[in-house]
C-alpha positions as a printed NumPy array, in Angstrom:
array([[130.562, 104.933, 129.396],
       [126.946, 104.355, 129.058],
       [124.745, 104.988, 131.462],
       [120.791, 105.411, 132.515],
       [119.336, 108.154, 134.691],
       [116.629, 106.101, 137.373],
       [114.793, 108.08 , 139.553],
       [112.234, 110.775, 139.683],
       [113.271, 114.23 , 142.269],
       [111.717, 117.062, 143.319],
       [113.913, 119.419, 144.993],
       [114.356, 123.006, 145.312],
       [115.928, 125.679, 143.23 ],
       [117.735, 129.095, 145.32 ],
       [117.608, 132.354, 143.855],
       [120.656, 131.953, 142.926],
       [119.755, 128.986, 140.329],
       [121.582, 126.448, 142.177],
       [119.599, 122.785, 143.021],
       [121.347, 120.258, 145.531],
       [120.819, 117.271, 143.761],
       [119.772, 114.306, 145.72 ],
       [122.554, 111.853, 146.816],
       [121.071, 109.102, 144.863],
       [121.065, 110.695, 141.274],
       [124.841, 112.044, 142.462],
       [125.763, 109.005, 142.932],
       [124.464, 108.054, 139.077],
       [126.258, 110.749, 138.473],
       [129.822, 110.198, 140.36 ],
       [131.787, 108.635, 136.798],
       [130.992, 111.913, 135.088],
       [131.323, 114.335, 137.637],
       [135.343, 115.431, 137.039],
       [133.898, 115.788, 133.015],
       [131.335, 118.34 , 133.11 ],
       [127.915, 118.889, 131.52 ],
       [125.882, 120.423, 128.768],
       [122.22 , 122.562, 129.863],
       [119.914, 123.6  , 127.129],
       [115.748, 124.143, 126.542],
       [114.606, 121.435, 125.494],
       [113.524, 120.985, 121.623],
       [109.723, 119.62 , 122.621],
       [108.392, 120.547, 125.926],
       [108.836, 123.209, 128.374],
       [111.703, 121.846, 130.272],
       [115.734, 121.959, 130.702],
       [117.977, 118.872, 129.399],
       [121.056, 118.137, 131.187],
       [123.265, 116.129, 129.524],
       [126.687, 114.501, 131.15 ],
       [129.203, 115.698, 128.283],
       [130.218, 112.577, 126.528],
       [126.611, 112.081, 126.294],
       [125.968, 115.738, 124.792],
       [128.869, 115.301, 122.277],
       [126.915, 111.991, 120.778],
       [123.956, 114.444, 120.748],
       [126.042, 116.482, 117.773],
       [127.869, 114.153, 116.469],
       [124.832, 112.241, 115.065],
       [123.006, 115.672, 114.577],
       [126.537, 116.791, 112.126],
       [125.994, 113.593, 110.574],
       [122.244, 114.046, 110.11 ],
       [122.485, 117.993, 109.094],
       [124.263, 119.609, 106.381],
       [124.065, 124.297, 106.122],
       [120.994, 124.448, 104.501],
       [118.979, 127.656, 105.679],
       [116.554, 124.917, 107.617],
       [118.979, 122.977, 108.89 ],
       [120.831, 125.666, 110.057],
       [117.766, 126.993, 111.828],
       [117.321, 123.153, 113.424],
       [120.404, 123.494, 115.282],
       [120.004, 127.177, 116.127],
       [116.613, 126.154, 118.066],
       [117.963, 122.882, 119.56 ],
       [120.25 , 124.057, 120.501],
       [118.768, 126.769, 122.385],
       [120.266, 128.075, 125.767],
       [123.064, 125.76 , 125.392],
       [125.511, 126.442, 128.382],
       [128.177, 123.934, 129.943],
       [127.631, 123.74 , 133.501],
       [129.147, 121.969, 136.541],
       [128.652, 120.152, 139.583],
       [130.394, 121.698, 142.741],
       [131.853, 120.351, 145.698],
       [128.68 , 120.699, 147.432],
       [126.683, 118.726, 144.984],
       [124.522, 121.648, 143.792],
       [123.8  , 122.595, 139.952],
       [123.911, 125.959, 139.138],
       [121.441, 126.654, 136.659],
       [122.304, 130.175, 134.565],
       [119.499, 132.9  , 134.883],
       [118.653, 133.635, 131.786],
       [118.758, 129.095, 130.836],
       [115.837, 129.226, 133.925],
       [114.087, 132.101, 132.281],
       [113.518, 129.728, 129.438],
       [111.121, 128.208, 130.546],
       [110.22 , 129.978, 133.639],
       [111.817, 127.441, 136.503],
       [110.784, 128.911, 140.004],
       [111.546, 127.3  , 143.77 ],
       [109.949, 123.669, 143.084],
       [112.019, 121.937, 140.708],
       [111.281, 118.126, 138.881],
       [114.244, 116.224, 138.264],
       [112.992, 113.484, 135.375],
       [115.651, 110.875, 133.94 ],
       [115.043, 110.33 , 129.868],
       [117.611, 107.805, 129.313],
       [120.753, 109.034, 128.962],
       [120.007, 112.755, 129.973],
       [117.986, 114.397, 133.174],
       [114.94 , 116.509, 131.902],
       [114.393, 119.829, 134.649],
       [111.412, 120.575, 135.027],
       [109.277, 123.466, 137.838],
       [106.9  , 121.236, 139.048],
       [103.751, 123.238, 138.448],
       [104.492, 122.479, 134.627],
       [105.717, 118.605, 135.247],
       [102.774, 117.539, 136.798],
       [100.478, 119.225, 134.654],
       [102.415, 117.56 , 131.529],
       [101.999, 113.975, 133.671],
       [ 98.501, 115.072, 134.882],
       [ 96.178, 112.646, 132.544],
       [ 93.129, 110.12 , 132.765],
       [ 93.799, 105.878, 132.974],
       [ 92.098, 106.263, 129.614],
       [ 94.693, 109.182, 127.882],
       [ 97.302, 107.085, 129.409],
       [ 95.951, 103.852, 127.765],
       [ 95.445, 106.125, 124.264],
       [ 98.91 , 107.478, 124.72 ],
       [100.306, 104.079, 125.573],
       [ 98.865, 101.993, 122.424],
       [100.17 , 105.146, 119.513],
       [103.278, 105.004, 121.086],
       [103.915, 100.801, 121.363],
       [101.549, 100.793, 117.571],
       [102.317, 103.589, 115.889],
       [105.294, 103.34 , 112.78 ],
       [108.344, 104.947, 113.605],
       [110.411, 107.079, 111.105],
       [113.299, 104.88 , 109.704],
       [116.375, 105.023, 112.012],
       [114.061, 106.002, 114.97 ],
       [114.871, 103.986, 117.674],
       [112.177, 105.871, 120.769]])
């Protein structure tokens, strides 16, 4: 099952780490609700990443195909899977994020759920706003760099 999430959502996290998911996002997630999800700290950004179970299993397969058992490979795997937990969406449509995982990226009350193709990023709103804030010139330069930069072989981003 292939999915591409869409829509940026502003949500609230309660004191127990529960985030009420908007109906439109729950509708996108409906086909995979029974299988569960995996959450982890992003390797690249100060946010969490939420993967449907089948997408996470695909990520692990790709990782295992590329990496061996060298010290550097093991170090990368540890850092890449930092905070990894299996999570579920409860019957009320809430995602429960374990407190120690929330602490990895200092999520407070206001949360942004941002799509990244086949997974969602979960940001503290202030951190997200600071990350996406840029001038028109900065946006133009970034677009040019992304569009015309040479990608390593096998990189499809």
